[in-house]
C-alpha positions as a Markdown table, in Angstrom:
| # | Residue | x | y | z |
|---|---|---|---|---|
| 1 | Unk | 25.0 | 9.5 | 13.3 |
| 2 | Unk | 24.3 | 12.1 | 10.6 |
| 3 | Unk | 26.3 | 15.3 | 10.5 |
| 4 | Unk | 24.6 | 18.6 | 11.2 |
| 5 | Unk | 25.1 | 19.7 | 7.6 |
| 6 | Unk | 23.4 | 16.5 | 6.3 |
| 7 | Unk | 20.5 | 16.9 | 8.8 |
| 8 | Unk | 19.9 | 20.5 | 7.7 |
| 9 | Unk | 19.8 | 19.6 | 4.0 |
| 10 | Unk | 17.4 | 16.7 | 4.6 |
| 11 | Unk | 15.1 | 19.0 | 6.6 |
| 12 | Unk | 15.1 | 21.6 | 3.9 |
| 13 | Unk | 14.1 | 19.0 | 1.3 |
| 14 | Unk | 11.0 | 18.3 | 3.3 |
| 15 | Unk | 10.1 | 22.0 | 3.1 |
| 16 | Unk | 10.2 | 22.1 | -0.7 |
| 17 | Unk | 6.8 | 22.7 | -2.2 |
| 18 | Unk | 5.5 | 19.9 | -4.4 |
| 19 | Unk | 4.0 | 20.5 | -7.9 |
| 20 | Unk | 2.4 | 17.6 | -9.7 |
| 21 | Unk | 2.1 | 16.9 | -13.4 |
| 22 | Unk | -1.2 | 18.0 | -15.0 |
| 23 | Unk | -2.9 | 14.5 | -14.8 |
| 24 | Unk | -2.0 | 14.0 | -11.1 |
| 25 | Unk | -3.0 | 17.6 | -10.2 |
| 26 | Unk | -6.4 | 17.2 | -12.0 |
| 27 | Unk | -7.0 | 13.9 | -10.1 |
| 28 | Unk | -6.3 | 15.6 | -6.8 |
| 29 | Unk | -8.6 | 18.5 | -7.7 |
| 30 | Unk | -11.4 | 16.1 | -8.6 |
| 31 | Unk | -10.9 | 14.2 | -5.3 |
| 32 | Unk | -11.0 | 17.4 | -3.2 |
| 33 | Unk | -14.0 | 18.7 | -5.0 |
| 34 | Unk | -15.8 | 15.4 | -4.5 |
| 35 | Unk | -15.8 | 16.2 | -0.7 |
| 36 | Unk | -18.9 | 18.1 | -1.8 |
| 37 | Unk | -19.0 | 21.1 | 0.6 |
| 38 | Unk | -17.0 | 24.2 | 1.2 |
| 39 | Unk | -14.3 | 23.6 | 3.9 |
| 40 | Unk | -14.2 | 27.3 | 4.6 |
| 41 | Unk | -17.9 | 28.1 | 5.4 |
| 42 | Unk | -19.0 | 24.4 | 5.9 |
| 43 | Unk | -22.2 | 25.3 | 4.2 |
| 44 | Unk | -22.1 | 26.0 | 0.4 |
| 45 | Unk | -22.2 | 23.3 | -2.3 |
| 46 | Unk | -21.7 | 25.9 | -5.0 |
| 47 | Unk | -18.1 | 24.8 | -5.4 |
| 48 | Unk | -15.3 | 26.4 | -7.3 |
| 49 | Unk | -11.9 | 25.0 | -8.3 |
| 50 | Unk | -10.0 | 23.8 | -5.2 |
| 51 | Unk | -7.8 | 26.4 | -3.6 |
| 52 | Unk | -4.1 | 26.2 | -2.6 |
| 53 | Unk | -3.7 | 27.2 | 1.0 |
| 54 | Unk | 0.0 | 27.6 | 0.4 |
| 55 | Unk | 0.7 | 30.4 | -2.1 |
| 56 | Unk | 3.5 | 32.2 | -3.8 |
| 57 | Unk | 6.9 | 30.6 | -3.7 |
| 58 | Unk | 5.4 | 28.1 | -1.2 |
| 59 | Unk | 2.6 | 27.0 | -3.5 |
| 60 | Unk | 2.2 | 23.3 | -2.9 |
| 61 | Unk | -0.3 | 21.1 | -4.8 |
| 62 | Unk | -0.7 | 19.0 | -1.6 |
| 63 | Unk | -2.4 | 22.0 | 0.1 |
| 64 | Unk | -5.7 | 22.0 | -1.7 |
| 65 | Unk | -9.1 | 22.7 | 0.0 |
| 66 | Unk | -12.6 | 22.4 | -1.2 |
| 67 | Unk | -14.0 | 26.0 | -1.5 |
| 68 | Unk | -17.2 | 27.6 | -2.7 |
| 69 | Unk | -17.3 | 30.4 | -5.3 |
| 70 | Unk | -18.3 | 33.0 | -2.7 |
| 71 | Unk | -15.5 | 32.1 | -0.2 |
| 72 | Unk | -12.9 | 31.8 | -3.0 |
| 73 | Unk | -13.9 | 35.3 | -4.2 |
| 74 | Unk | -13.8 | 36.7 | -0.6 |
| 75 | Unk | -10.4 | 35.1 | 0.0 |
| 76 | Unk | -8.8 | 36.7 | -3.1 |
| 77 | Unk | -10.5 | 40.1 | -2.9 |
| 78 | Unk | -10.5 | 40.7 | 0.9 |
| 79 | Unk | -8.3 | 38.1 | 2.5 |
| 80 | Unk | -8.6 | 35.6 | 5.3 |
| 81 | Unk | -9.8 | 38.2 | 7.9 |
| 82 | Unk | -13.5 | 37.9 | 7.0 |
| 83 | Unk | -13.6 | 34.1 | 6.5 |
| 84 | Unk | -15.1 | 31.7 | 9.1 |
| 85 | Unk | -11.8 | 29.9 | 9.5 |
| 86 | Unk | -8.2 | 31.2 | 9.8 |
| 87 | Unk | -5.4 | 30.6 | 7.4 |
| 88 | Unk | -3.8 | 28.3 | 10.0 |
| 89 | Unk | -7.0 | 26.2 | 10.2 |
| 90 | Unk | -7.2 | 26.1 | 6.4 |
| 91 | Unk | -3.6 | 25.0 | 6.0 |
| 92 | Unk | -4.3 | 22.2 | 8.5 |
| 93 | Unk | -7.4 | 21.2 | 6.4 |
| 94 | Unk | -5.3 | 21.2 | 3.3 |
| 95 | Unk | -2.8 | 18.9 | 5.0 |
| 96 | Unk | -5.6 | 16.6 | 6.1 |
| 97 | Unk | -7.0 | 16.5 | 2.6 |
| 98 | Unk | -3.6 | 15.5 | 1.3 |
| 99 | Unk | -3.5 | 12.6 | 3.8 |
| 100 | Unk | -7.0 | 11.6 | 2.7 |
| 101 | Unk | -6.1 | 11.7 | -0.9 |
| 102 | Unk | -3.0 | 9.5 | -0.3 |
| 103 | Unk | -5.1 | 7.0 | 1.5 |
| 104 | Unk | -7.7 | 7.0 | -1.2 |
| 105 | Unk | -5.0 | 6.5 | -3.9 |
| 106 | Unk | -3.5 | 3.5 | -2.0 |
| 107 | Unk | -7.0 | 1.9 | -1.8 |
| 108 | Unk | -7.8 | 2.6 | -5.4 |
């Protein structure tokens, strides 16, 4: 059985944000953008660079969502309040996108 101290350290390692090298990050961005529609408004195809749903010290390259220029601008200038989906929903979409990318990469 693992000690409490070891369990806590292992759990904390899972919480560490992941940042990829430039080539891997670009490949992930391209995959997310290839989804072809904004995952915030579910409408626009005028897409911008994918957006991290986890920001600041928690910024994680596995949290990318496909976002249109208008929603991206709104998100950074006004915040989540006026968007069609909540931050919680967008983080969940980012997690799903990561799972889809990992599956795509295995099949590639």
